[in-house]
C-alpha positions as CSV (number, residue, x, y, z in Angstrom):
1,M,158.6,69.9,80.4
2,N,158.2,67.4,82.7
3,V,159.1,68.0,86.0
4,S,160.9,65.6,87.7
5,A,160.8,67.4,90.9
6,K,163.9,68.2,92.7
7,T,162.5,71.0,94.7
8,E,158.8,70.3,95.1
9,D,156.2,70.0,97.7
10,F,152.4,69.8,98.1
11,A,149.5,69.1,100.4
12,P,146.8,67.0,98.8
13,K,144.1,68.7,100.7
14,A,143.7,72.5,100.3
15,T,143.9,74.2,103.6
16,A,143.5,77.8,102.4
17,A,141.5,79.7,99.8
18,I,142.3,78.8,96.2
19,P,144.4,81.7,94.6
20,D,142.8,83.9,92.0
21,G,143.7,83.1,88.4
22,V,144.2,79.4,88.7
23,Y,142.1,76.3,88.1
24,A,141.3,73.9,91.0
25,E,140.9,70.5,89.4
26,T,139.9,67.1,90.8
27,V,142.2,64.1,90.8
28,L,140.5,61.2,89.0
29,S,143.1,58.4,89.2
30,V,146.6,57.7,90.5
31,E,148.9,54.9,89.4
32,H,152.2,54.3,91.2
33,Y,154.8,52.5,89.0
34,T,157.8,52.4,91.4
35,D,158.9,54.0,94.6
36,R,160.1,56.9,92.4
37,L,157.5,57.2,89.7
38,F,153.7,57.7,89.4
39,R,151.2,59.1,87.0
40,F,147.8,60.7,87.7
41,R,144.9,62.0,85.8
42,M,142.7,64.9,86.7
43,T,139.7,66.9,85.3
44,R,140.4,69.3,82.4
45,P,139.0,72.8,82.9
46,A,136.2,73.8,80.4
47,G,137.8,75.8,77.6
48,Y,141.4,74.9,78.6
49,R,143.4,74.7,75.4
50,F,147.0,73.6,74.9
51,R,149.2,72.1,72.2
52,S,150.4,68.6,72.6
53,G,153.9,68.7,74.1
54,E,153.4,71.8,76.2
55,F,153.7,72.0,79.9
56,A,151.6,73.6,82.7
57,M,152.4,75.0,86.1
58,I,150.6,72.7,88.6
59,G,150.6,72.8,92.3
60,L,149.1,72.2,95.7
61,M,148.2,74.3,98.7
62,V,150.9,73.7,101.3
63,G,149.8,75.2,104.5
64,E,148.6,78.7,103.6
65,K,150.4,79.1,100.3
66,P,150.4,77.4,96.9
67,I,153.6,75.7,95.5
68,Y,153.9,75.2,91.8
69,R,156.2,73.3,89.5
70,A,156.3,72.9,85.7
71,Y,155.0,69.6,84.5
72,S,154.6,68.4,80.9
73,I,151.0,67.6,80.1
74,A,151.2,63.9,79.2
75,S,147.8,63.6,77.6
76,P,147.2,64.7,74.0
77,S,145.4,68.0,73.2
78,W,142.2,66.1,72.3
79,D,141.9,64.3,75.6
80,E,139.0,65.2,77.9
81,E,141.2,64.7,80.9
82,L,144.7,65.8,81.9
83,E,147.5,63.3,82.6
84,F,150.8,63.9,84.3
85,F,153.8,61.7,85.0
86,S,156.0,62.5,88.0
87,I,158.9,61.4,90.0
88,K,158.8,61.3,93.8
89,V,161.3,63.3,95.8
90,P,161.0,62.6,99.6
91,D,161.9,66.1,100.6
92,G,160.7,67.9,97.5
93,P,158.7,71.0,98.2
94,L,156.0,69.8,95.8
95,T,156.4,66.1,95.1
96,S,156.7,65.1,98.7
97,H,153.0,66.1,98.9
98,L,152.0,65.4,95.3
99,Q,153.0,61.7,95.5
100,K,150.3,61.3,98.3
101,I,147.3,62.6,96.3
102,K,144.3,60.4,95.9
103,P,141.2,60.5,93.7
104,G,139.0,63.3,94.8
105,D,141.8,65.6,95.9
106,T,142.4,69.0,94.5
107,V,145.3,70.0,92.3
108,L,145.9,73.6,91.2
109,M,146.9,74.6,87.7
110,R,147.8,78.0,86.3
111,K,145.9,79.0,83.2
112,K,148.6,79.4,80.6
113,P,150.4,76.4,79.1
114,T,153.7,76.9,77.3
115,G,156.8,75.0,76.0
116,T,159.0,74.3,73.0
117,L,158.4,70.6,72.4
118,V,155.6,71.3,69.9
119,L,155.3,70.4,66.3
120,D,155.1,74.0,65.2
121,A,158.7,74.5,66.3
122,L,160.1,72.0,63.8
123,T,160.5,72.4,60.0
124,P,158.9,69.7,57.8
125,G,160.8,66.4,57.8
126,K,160.3,62.7,57.3
127,R,161.5,61.1,60.6
128,L,160.9,62.5,64.1
129,Y,163.1,61.4,67.0
130,M,161.9,61.9,70.6
131,F,164.8,61.5,72.9
132,S,163.8,61.1,76.6
133,T,165.2,60.0,79.9
134,G,163.1,59.3,83.0
135,T,160.0,61.4,83.3
136,G,161.2,63.3,80.3
137,I,158.9,61.0,78.3
138,A,155.9,62.9,79.5
139,P,155.6,65.5,76.6
140,F,156.2,62.7,74.1
141,A,153.3,60.7,75.8
142,S,151.2,63.6,74.6
143,L,152.7,63.9,71.1
144,I,152.7,60.1,70.2
145,R,148.9,60.1,71.0
146,D,148.2,63.1,68.7
147,P,147.1,62.4,65.1
148,E,148.8,65.5,63.9
149,T,152.2,64.0,64.7
150,Y,151.6,61.3,62.1
151,E,150.2,63.7,59.6
152,K,153.5,65.6,59.6
153,F,156.0,62.6,59.9
154,E,156.2,59.3,58.2
155,E,158.1,57.7,61.0
156,V,158.3,58.6,64.8
157,I,161.0,57.1,67.0
158,L,160.6,57.4,70.8
159,T,163.7,56.6,72.8
160,H,163.3,56.2,76.6
161,T,166.3,55.6,78.8
162,C,166.0,54.9,82.5
163,R,168.2,53.4,85.2
164,E,166.1,50.3,85.8
165,V,163.7,48.1,83.8
166,A,160.8,48.8,86.1
167,E,161.0,52.5,85.3
168,L,160.3,51.8,81.6
169,K,156.8,50.5,82.3
170,Y,155.0,53.8,81.6
171,G,156.4,53.8,78.1
172,F,155.2,50.3,77.5
173,D,151.8,51.2,78.8
174,L,151.6,54.0,76.3
175,M,152.4,51.7,73.4
176,E,149.7,49.2,74.6
177,E,147.2,52.0,74.9
178,I,147.8,53.2,71.3
179,R,147.6,49.6,69.9
180,N,144.2,49.1,71.6
181,H,142.8,52.6,71.0
182,E,139.6,52.8,68.8
183,F,141.1,55.4,66.4
184,L,144.8,55.9,67.3
185,A,145.7,52.3,66.4
186,E,144.8,52.8,62.7
187,I,146.3,56.3,62.5
188,V,149.6,55.3,64.1
189,G,149.9,51.9,62.4
190,D,153.5,51.0,62.1
191,K,154.8,54.6,62.0
192,L,155.8,54.6,65.7
193,K,158.9,52.8,67.0
194,H,159.7,52.5,70.7
195,Y,163.3,52.1,71.8
196,P,163.7,51.6,75.6
197,T,167.1,51.3,77.2
198,V,168.4,51.0,80.7
199,T,171.7,51.9,82.2
200,R,172.0,49.8,85.5
201,E,170.4,46.4,84.7
202,D,170.7,43.7,82.2
203,Y,168.3,44.3,79.3
204,P,168.3,43.7,75.5
205,F,169.0,47.4,75.0
206,Q,171.5,48.9,77.4
207,G,173.3,52.2,77.7
208,R,172.9,55.9,77.6
209,I,171.2,57.0,74.5
210,T,174.1,59.3,73.6
211,D,176.5,56.4,73.7
212,L,174.1,54.3,71.5
213,M,173.9,57.2,69.0
214,E,177.7,57.7,68.9
215,S,178.4,54.0,68.4
216,G,175.7,53.8,65.7
217,K,174.0,51.0,67.6
218,L,170.7,53.0,67.9
219,Y,170.5,53.3,64.1
220,T,171.5,49.7,63.5
221,D,168.9,48.4,66.0
222,L,166.2,50.5,64.4
223,G,167.2,49.7,60.8
224,V,167.5,53.4,59.9
225,P,170.4,55.5,58.6
226,P,172.3,57.9,60.8
227,L,170.9,61.4,61.4
228,D,170.4,63.4,58.3
229,P,169.4,67.1,58.6
230,A,167.5,66.9,55.3
231,I,164.9,64.5,56.7
232,D,165.4,63.9,60.4
233,R,164.0,66.1,63.2
234,G,164.5,65.8,66.9
235,M,163.0,66.7,70.3
236,I,164.9,66.3,73.6
237,C,163.6,66.1,77.2
238,G,165.5,64.8,80.1
239,S,168.2,65.7,82.6
240,S,170.4,68.7,82.0
241,A,173.4,66.6,81.2
242,M,171.4,64.5,78.8
243,L,170.1,67.6,77.1
244,K,173.6,69.0,76.6
245,D,175.1,65.8,75.3
246,T,172.2,65.0,72.9
247,K,172.1,68.5,71.6
248,E,175.8,68.3,70.8
249,L,175.3,65.1,68.9
250,L,172.4,66.5,66.9
251,E,174.4,69.7,66.0
252,K,177.4,67.5,65.1
253,A,175.1,65.7,62.6
254,G,174.2,69.1,61.1
255,L,170.8,69.8,62.8
256,T,170.0,73.3,64.0
257,E,168.1,74.1,67.2
258,G,164.7,75.7,66.7
259,A,162.0,77.5,68.7
260,N,158.4,78.5,68.5
261,N,159.3,81.8,66.7
262,K,162.0,80.2,64.5
263,P,161.3,76.6,63.5
264,A,164.4,74.4,62.7
265,E,165.5,70.7,62.9
266,F,165.4,70.0,66.7
267,V,164.0,71.5,69.9
268,I,164.8,71.1,73.6
269,E,162.6,71.5,76.7
270,R,164.7,73.4,79.2
271,A,162.0,73.8,81.8
272,F,162.4,70.1,82.6
273,V,164.1,69.3,85.9
274,G,165.8,66.0,86.7
């Protein structure tokens, strides 16, 4: 669940006592991609466990009270740090503050992660599609860096659709990181395919992912056959309209929606906003 903050706000510096039952972690690094997107890394609490693809409730003290929003954990479960990828909303209750954090600042995090974009919610298959728009790429940033993903699937396809080319950079940075990683590079090999598209600028791959699926261009470009419920699995994270439209296309192809307690052919992260 990757928040993309529509209603979010935070104060980088805590001005009141930290609430009971939450972690208070330290910001380690911040990278601003555009005037709308940034990522940050922070310390990981000792003993904090999560499954790659899950989200956490993170927040800041704003005045005398904490404000939280759900954010996908972008780092894989084995990482010693926690990474998050966020949009910036000028008047967002949380992100108007969160976008101003700097190394050394404190971010709050509730103790229990959750979410449906986990490998356990899918039945076994051959090819895994990860359909994302905007900051919806965050849970997949976790999953594409988890060796278990490549133990369960022979081929992993990450689609990332944004309005402008500059907004795709986080995805390209992830690919570069994997290619240069001491053990991930060998594990991933050529199993991972990255399919970036934009909707408002000229680019080799243009258009909404749903249009590219319906026209068949997505499959032609990737050199794979159309969706087949016998071997293909899907995960979807993005805006509410994108979730609805992509879900309809997967169901039209014969795939069934699953959940943690009932694995099936595809899953959706509904906690994502924006």
